[in-house]
C-alpha positions in Angstrom: 10.4 16.7 4.4 14.0 18.1 3.9 14.9 15.3 1.6 11.6 15.7 -0.4 12.4 19.4 -0.9 15.6 18.4 -2.7 14.1 15.7 -4.9 12.8 16.6 -8.3 13.6 17.5 -11.9 15.9 20.5 -11.4 18.6 20.8 -12.6 18.2 17.2 -13.7 16.0 14.3 -12.4 17.2 13.1 -9.1 18.5 14.6 -5.9 19.5 18.3 -5.9 22.8 19.3 -4.4 22.1 21.4 -1.4 25.0 23.7 -2.2 23.1 24.7 -5.3 20.7 26.7 -3.1 23.6 29.0 -2.2 24.4 30.1 -5.8 21.3 29.5 -7.9 18.3 31.9 -7.3 16.1 29.8 -9.5 16.7 26.7 -7.3 15.9 28.7 -4.2 12.7 30.0 -5.7 11.8 26.5 -6.8 12.2 25.0 -3.4 10.6 27.9 -1.4 7.7 28.7 -3.6 6.8 25.4 -5.2 8.1 22.4 -3.3 8.0 23.6 0.3 4.3 24.6 0.4 3.4 21.4 -1.3 5.4 19.3 1.2 3.9 21.1 4.2 0.4 20.6 2.7 1.2 16.9 2.3 2.3 16.6 5.9 -0.8 18.3 7.1 -2.9 16.1 4.9 -1.3 12.9 6.2 -1.4 14.0 9.8 -5.0 15.1 9.7 -6.4 12.0 7.9 -4.4 9.7 10.2 -5.5 11.4 13.4 -9.1 11.4 12.2 -8.8 7.7 11.4 -7.5 6.9 14.9 -10.2 9.0 16.6 -13.1 7.5 14.5 -11.9 3.9 14.8 -11.7 4.2 18.6 -15.0 6.1 19.0 -16.9 3.6 16.8 -15.0 0.6 18.1 -14.5 -0.5 14.5 -11.1 -1.0 12.8 -12.6 -0.4 9.4 -13.8 3.2 10.0 -12.2 6.2 8.3 -13.4 9.8 7.6 -15.5 8.7 4.7 -17.8 6.6 6.9 -19.6 9.6 8.4 -20.0 11.3 5.0 -17.0 13.7 5.3 -15.2 12.6 2.1 -18.4 12.3 0.0 -19.7 15.6 1.3 -16.5 17.3 0.4 -16.6 15.8 -3.1 -20.2 17.0 -3.5 -19.3 20.5 -2.4 -16.3 20.7 -4.8 -18.3 19.4 -7.7 -21.1 21.8 -7.1 -18.7 24.8 -6.9 -17.0 23.7 -10.1 -20.2 23.8 -12.2 -21.7 26.9 -10.5 -18.7 29.1 -9.9 -16.1 27.7 -12.3 -12.5 27.0 -11.7 -12.1 29.2 -8.6 -9.8 27.4 -6.1 -11.1 29.4 -3.1 -14.7 28.7 -3.9 -14.0 25.0 -4.5 -12.2 24.7 -1.2 -14.7 26.6 0.8 -17.7 24.7 -0.7 -15.9 21.3 -0.1 -15.2 22.2 3.5 -18.7 23.4 4.2 -20.4 20.4 2.7 -18.1 18.1 4.6 -19.1 19.7 7.9 -22.7 19.7 6.7 -22.5 16.0 6.0 -21.3 15.4 9.6 -24.2 17.5 11.0 -26.7 15.7 8.9 -25.3 12.3 10.0 -25.5 13.4 13.6 -29.1 14.7 13.3 -30.3 11.5 11.7 -28.6 9.4 14.3 -30.3 11.3 17.1 -33.8 10.6 15.5 -33.3 6.9 15.2 -35.0 4.9 17.8 -33.2 1.6 17.8 -29.7 0.3 18.6 -26.9 2.0 20.5 -25.5 5.4 19.7 -22.5 4.1 17.8 -24.7 1.8 15.6 -27.0 4.6 14.8 -24.2 6.9 13.9 -22.6 4.3 11.6 -25.9 3.6 9.8 -26.6 7.3 9.4 -23.1 7.8 8.0 -23.6 5.1 5.5 -26.9 6.6 4.3 -25.5 10.2 4.1 -22.5 9.0 2.2 -24.7 7.3 -0.3 -26.8 10.4 -0.7 -23.8 12.6 -1.4 -22.3 10.0 -3.7 -25.6 10.0 -5.7 -25.4 13.8 -5.7 -21.9 13.7 -7.1 -23.0 11.3 -9.8 -25.9 13.6 -10.8 -23.6 16.6 -11.0 -21.1 14.7 -13.2 -23.9 13.7 -15.5 -25.0 17.4 -15.8 -21.5 18.9 -16.0 -20.0 20.2 -19.2 -18.0 17.2 -20.6 -15.3 19.4 -22.0 -14.6 21.8 -19.1 -16.3 20.9 -15.8 -16.3 17.1 -15.9 -12.5 16.8 -16.3 -12.0 19.2 -13.4 -14.4 17.2 -11.2 -12.7 13.9 -12.1 -9.2 15.2 -11.4 -10.3 16.7 -8.1 -11.8 13.4 -7.0 -8.5 11.5 -7.9 -6.7 13.6 -5.3 -3.6 15.7 -5.8 -1.5 18.6 -4.5 -0.3 20.0 -7.8 -2.0 23.4 -7.4 -1.0 24.0 -3.8 0.7 27.3 -3.0 1.4 29.2 0.3 -2.1 30.7 0.1 -3.7 27.3 0.3 -1.4 26.2 3.1 -2.2 29.3 5.2 -5.9 28.8 4.5 -6.1 25.2 5.8 -3.3 25.2 8.4 -5.3 26.8 11.3 -8.2 24.4 11.0 -6.0 21.3 10.5 -3.7 22.1 13.3 -6.6 23.0 15.7 -8.3 19.7 15.0 -5.1 17.7 15.4 -4.2 19.5 18.6 -7.6 18.9 20.2 -7.4 15.2 19.3 -3.8 15.0 20.6 -4.7 16.8 23.9 -7.7 14.6 24.5 -6.2 11.3 23.4 -6.2 9.9 26.9 -10.0 10.0 26.8 -10.2 7.9 23.6 -9.4 4.7 25.5 -12.3 5.4 27.9 -14.7 6.4 25.1 -14.0 3.2 23.2 -15.7 1.3 26.0 -19.5 0.8 26.3 -21.5 3.8 27.3 -22.4 2.5 30.7 -18.8 1.6 31.6 -17.5 5.0 30.3 -20.2 6.8 32.2 -19.5 4.9 35.4 -15.8 6.0 35.1 -16.7 9.7 35.0 -17.1 10.3 31.3 -19.9 11.9 29.3 -19.8 9.6 26.3 -22.2 11.5 24.0 -20.7 15.0 24.5 -17.1 13.9 24.5 -17.5 11.7 21.4 -19.2 14.5 19.6 -16.4 17.0 20.5 -13.7 14.7 19.3 -15.7 13.7 16.2 -16.1 17.4 15.3 -12.3 18.1 15.8 -11.4 15.1 13.6 -13.9 16.2 10.9 -12.7 19.8 10.9 -9.1 18.6 10.4 -10.0 16.1 7.7 -12.4 18.5 5.9 -9.8 21.3 5.7 -7.2 19.2 4.0 -9.7 17.3 1.8 -10.8 20.7 0.5 -7.5 21.3 -1.2 -6.3 17.8 -1.9 -9.5 16.0 -3.1 -10.3 12.4 -2.2 -7.1 10.8 -0.9 -8.0 7.3 0.2 -6.6 4.7 2.6 -4.5 7.1 4.7 -7.1 7.3 7.4 -7.5 3.5 7.4 -4.1 1.9 7.0 -2.0 4.4 8.9 -3.9 3.8 12.3 -3.5 0.1 11.8 0.2 0.5 11.1 0.6 2.7 14.2 -1.1 0.2 16.5 0.9 -2.7 14.9 4.3 -1.0 15.3 3.6 0.4 18.8 0.5 -0.5 20.7 -3.2 0.1 20.7 -3.1 2.6 23.6 -4.3 5.9 22.2 -1.7 7.7 24.3 0.9 6.2 21.9 -1.1 5.2 18.8 -2.4 8.7 18.1 1.0 10.6 18.1 2.5 7.7 16.1 -0.3 7.8 13.5 0.1 11.6 13.1 3.8 11.2 12.4 3.4 8.1 10.2 0.6 9.7 8.3 2.7 12.8 7.5 5.7 10.6 6.4 3.5 8.4 4.3 1.8 11.2 2.3 5.0 13.2 1.9 6.7 10.2 0.4 3.7 9.3 -1.7 3.5 12.9 -3.1 7.2 13.0 -3.8 6.8 9.8 -5.9 3.8 11.3 -7.7 5.8 14.3 -9.0 9.1 12.5 -9.7 8.3 9.0 -11.1 7.1 10.2 -14.5 7.5 13.3 -16.6 3.9 14.3 -15.9 2.3 13.7 -12.5 0.4 10.8 -11.0 -2.7 11.7 -8.9 -1.9 11.3 -5.2 -5.1 9.3 -4.6 -3.9 6.6 -6.9 -0.6 6.1 -5.2 -2.0 6.1 -1.7 -4.7 3.7 -2.7 -2.2 1.4 -4.3 0.2 1.4 -1.4 -2.5 1.4 1.3 -4.5 -1.5 -0.2 -1.3 -3.5 -0.7 -0.2 -2.9 2.9 -3.7 -3.8 4.2 -3.6 -7.1 2.3 -0.2 -7.9 3.7 -1.4 -6.9 7.2 -4.4 -9.3 6.9 -2.2 -12.2 5.6 0.5 -11.8 8.3 -1.8 -11.2 11.3 -3.3 -14.1 13.1 -7.0 -13.5 13.6 -9.4 -15.9 15.4 -13.1 -15.7 14.8 -15.4 -16.7 17.7 -19.1 -17.3 17.6 
């Protein structure tokens, strides 16, 4: 984060001399008011999505799960698109609507799963999440079709590409409490993730209340992810590839994997965001860079990891 705050296009492209901060008021203002809030937001974004990815992958016992599976990402996209066409280009309204719809998507997924009468709880939740994600994706498509092609449609498109170019201290203070609260709850309860990843009967026999504890951790992960998605848009692959990397570099035990994923997620997004704003004269959307790097790393992980399939 310290290195990222000194990388940019002032006074020339490259690495800023730290001594410049002692004599140049413009450099100080640039670092403190523009770069630093963006870097902190990137760290919160990476930590929240990575923590949510670890929690969901262990709760669902599925290594391909990430926040979008329970409708969080698609719900946030729907809320942001709806606010753009109804309220206009109001950052606070867009962020609030995105966060509320993300939490609403989780609540809808949970209620549908409770009403299903077949399969285990995890299977019902996964199936409900897929259906809710599809509903909100269809809603986003309908809003894009009805949006003004000259004003609203470009705003929706750029929001869904993901990026932190509009982040200021106001946005950081707005999302930090929810993101830190969700990460902290997941961190403090990480010792229960190993237990909750077992079958319900086994977890119950060992003293756990699987349904309640899974729901509490799922809400904490969703709150953290929804808060950062509300300002950054759809930033893919962080919640999927970072947990895999943490388990590969350390071990699958949640006591170690979750803190490692939080740290690796923050590093990954800070580096990716720094590349977004420094590689070209303009700016590359963050979601494009994370998807490119994440998908490439995932392919390498699949090709270099020995997997045996058993019937």
